[in-house]
C-alpha positions as CSV (number, residue, x, y, z in Angstrom):
1,X,0.0,0.0,0.0
2,X,2.8,2.4,0.9
3,X,4.6,1.7,-2.3
4,X,1.4,2.4,-4.3
5,X,1.0,5.8,-2.5
6,X,4.7,6.5,-3.1
7,X,4.3,5.9,-6.8
8,X,1.2,8.1,-6.9
9,X,3.1,10.9,-5.2
10,X,6.1,10.5,-7.5
11,X,3.8,10.7,-10.6
12,X,2.1,13.8,-9.3
13,X,5.4,15.5,-8.4
14,X,6.9,14.7,-11.8
15,X,3.8,15.9,-13.7
16,X,3.7,19.1,-11.6
17,X,7.4,19.8,-12.1
18,X,7.2,19.2,-15.9
19,X,4.1,21.3,-16.2
20,X,6.0,24.1,-14.4
21,X,8.9,23.7,-16.9
22,X,6.5,23.8,-19.9
23,X,5.0,27.0,-18.5
24,X,8.4,28.6,-17.9
25,X,9.9,27.5,-21.2
26,X,6.9,28.9,-23.1
27,X,8.0,32.4,-22.0
28,X,11.4,31.9,-23.7
29,X,10.7,32.9,-27.2
30,X,10.0,35.7,-29.7
31,X,6.6,37.2,-30.4
32,X,5.8,37.6,-34.1
33,X,3.5,40.6,-34.6
34,X,0.9,40.3,-37.4
35,X,-2.1,42.3,-38.4
36,X,-4.1,39.0,-38.4
37,X,-3.2,37.6,-35.0
38,X,-0.5,36.9,-32.5
39,X,2.1,34.2,-33.1
40,X,5.2,33.2,-31.0
41,X,8.3,31.1,-31.6
42,X,9.0,29.6,-28.2
43,X,10.7,26.7,-26.3
44,X,7.5,25.4,-24.6
45,X,7.0,22.8,-27.3
46,X,10.5,21.4,-26.5
47,X,9.4,20.7,-23.0
48,X,6.1,19.3,-24.2
49,X,7.8,16.7,-26.4
50,X,10.6,16.1,-23.9
51,X,7.9,15.3,-21.2
52,X,6.3,12.7,-23.4
53,X,9.6,11.2,-24.7
54,X,11.0,10.7,-21.2
55,X,8.0,10.0,-19.0
56,X,5.4,8.5,-21.3
57,X,2.1,9.5,-23.0
58,X,-0.1,10.2,-20.1
59,X,2.3,11.9,-17.6
60,X,3.9,13.8,-20.5
61,X,0.6,14.7,-21.9
62,X,-0.8,16.0,-18.6
63,X,2.3,18.1,-18.0
64,X,2.2,19.6,-21.5
65,X,-1.5,20.3,-21.4
66,X,-1.5,21.8,-17.9
67,X,1.6,23.9,-18.4
68,X,0.5,25.2,-21.8
69,X,-3.0,25.8,-20.7
70,X,-1.8,27.8,-17.7
71,X,0.5,29.8,-19.9
72,X,-2.4,30.8,-22.1
73,X,-4.5,31.8,-19.1
74,X,-1.8,34.5,-18.3
75,X,-2.3,36.3,-21.7
76,X,-5.7,37.9,-22.5
77,X,-5.1,37.3,-26.2
78,X,-4.8,33.5,-25.7
79,X,-6.9,33.0,-22.5
80,X,-10.2,32.2,-24.3
81,X,-8.7,29.3,-26.1
82,X,-6.6,27.9,-23.2
83,X,-8.6,24.7,-23.1
84,X,-7.9,24.0,-26.8
85,X,-4.2,24.6,-26.3
86,X,-4.3,22.2,-23.3
87,X,-5.9,19.5,-25.5
88,X,-3.6,20.1,-28.4
89,X,-0.4,20.1,-26.3
90,X,-1.6,17.0,-24.4
91,X,-2.1,15.2,-27.7
92,X,1.4,16.2,-28.9
93,X,3.1,14.8,-25.8
94,X,0.8,11.9,-25.6
95,X,1.6,10.8,-29.2
96,X,5.3,11.3,-28.7
97,X,5.3,9.5,-25.4
98,X,3.2,6.6,-26.5
99,X,5.3,6.0,-29.6
100,X,8.6,6.4,-27.7
101,X,7.5,3.7,-25.3
102,X,6.6,1.3,-28.2
103,X,9.6,2.1,-30.5
104,X,13.1,1.0,-29.7
105,X,14.5,3.8,-27.6
106,X,17.9,2.2,-27.4
107,X,18.3,3.4,-30.9
108,X,18.1,7.1,-31.8
109,X,15.5,6.5,-34.5
110,X,12.8,5.7,-32.0
111,X,13.0,9.1,-30.4
112,X,13.2,10.9,-33.7
113,X,10.1,9.1,-35.1
114,X,8.2,9.7,-31.9
115,X,9.2,13.4,-31.7
116,X,8.2,14.0,-35.3
117,X,4.9,12.2,-34.9
118,X,4.1,14.3,-31.8
119,X,5.0,17.5,-33.5
120,X,3.1,16.7,-36.7
121,X,0.0,15.8,-34.6
122,X,0.2,19.1,-32.9
123,X,0.7,21.0,-36.2
124,X,-2.4,19.3,-37.7
125,X,-4.6,20.1,-34.7
126,X,-3.3,23.7,-34.4
127,X,-3.8,24.5,-38.1
128,X,-7.2,22.9,-38.1
129,X,-8.2,24.9,-35.1
130,X,-7.1,28.1,-36.7
131,X,-8.9,27.4,-40.0
132,X,-12.1,26.6,-38.1
133,X,-11.8,29.5,-35.8
134,X,-11.1,31.9,-38.8
135,X,-14.3,30.7,-40.5
136,X,-16.7,30.2,-37.7
137,X,-15.6,32.7,-35.1
138,X,-13.9,35.5,-37.1
139,X,-16.4,35.1,-39.9
140,X,-13.9,34.7,-42.7
141,X,-14.7,32.8,-45.8
142,X,-13.0,29.4,-46.0
143,X,-10.5,30.8,-48.5
144,X,-9.5,33.7,-46.2
145,X,-9.4,31.4,-43.1
146,X,-7.1,29.0,-44.9
147,X,-4.9,31.8,-46.4
148,X,-4.6,33.5,-42.9
149,X,-3.5,30.2,-41.3
150,X,-1.1,29.3,-44.1
151,X,0.6,32.7,-44.3
152,X,0.7,33.7,-40.6
153,X,0.3,30.6,-38.3
154,X,1.7,27.7,-40.3
155,X,5.3,29.0,-40.8
156,X,5.6,29.8,-37.1
157,X,4.1,26.5,-36.2
158,X,6.6,24.6,-38.4
159,X,9.5,26.5,-37.0
160,X,8.3,25.7,-33.5
161,X,7.9,22.0,-34.5
162,X,11.4,21.8,-36.0
163,X,13.0,23.4,-32.9
164,X,11.0,21.2,-30.6
165,X,11.9,17.9,-32.3
166,X,15.6,18.6,-32.6
167,X,16.0,20.0,-29.0
168,X,13.7,17.5,-27.3
169,X,15.3,14.4,-28.9
170,X,18.8,15.6,-28.2
171,X,17.9,16.4,-24.6
172,X,16.0,13.1,-24.2
173,X,19.1,11.1,-25.3
174,X,21.3,13.2,-22.9
175,X,19.0,13.0,-19.9
176,X,17.8,9.3,-20.2
177,X,20.8,7.7,-18.5
178,X,20.7,10.1,-15.5
179,X,16.9,9.6,-15.1
180,X,17.4,5.8,-15.3
181,X,20.0,5.9,-12.5
182,X,17.7,8.1,-10.4
183,X,14.8,5.7,-11.0
184,X,12.7,8.4,-12.8
185,X,12.8,7.1,-16.3
186,X,9.4,6.1,-17.8
187,X,9.2,2.6,-16.1
188,X,9.3,4.1,-12.6
189,X,6.1,6.2,-13.3
190,X,3.9,3.5,-14.9
């Protein structure tokens, strides 16, 4: 019974710590001004993917969703859609973490495939959300909603995805041995 409680406390502590790191790392970036909306190149997605790669789909997803959702709540421009961000970032880390667990992580290819899959899943969700929001909320025609997303949001999203995949995979490979020694690598949390 005590071991079960200890595991639950450890999971909660890891998810909380990772959510805080996602929140903080999202502040590290560059705002991209645009007449059609706000965009930002940031390091938050690095932590989202890293959380999934190192700690698995559910813990990583929770950390990514909670940290990113809280970040959005701090900015009035993003606050109304914080719940969408939380779902999308959860999905990104969940996909990466689930694949990383199933793919051979002793080879570098497993982390790369999982990281790219997580980033692509987020890009698809984010672009879809922006197109739907442009049409149904902003009242743009489908063509204008798609054009706005492709010209303003998609380039920034792809840059974020590229940075996130490269940095998170390199960090995961570097941190995995230390986390294993500390008993914190994925297996200790599931």
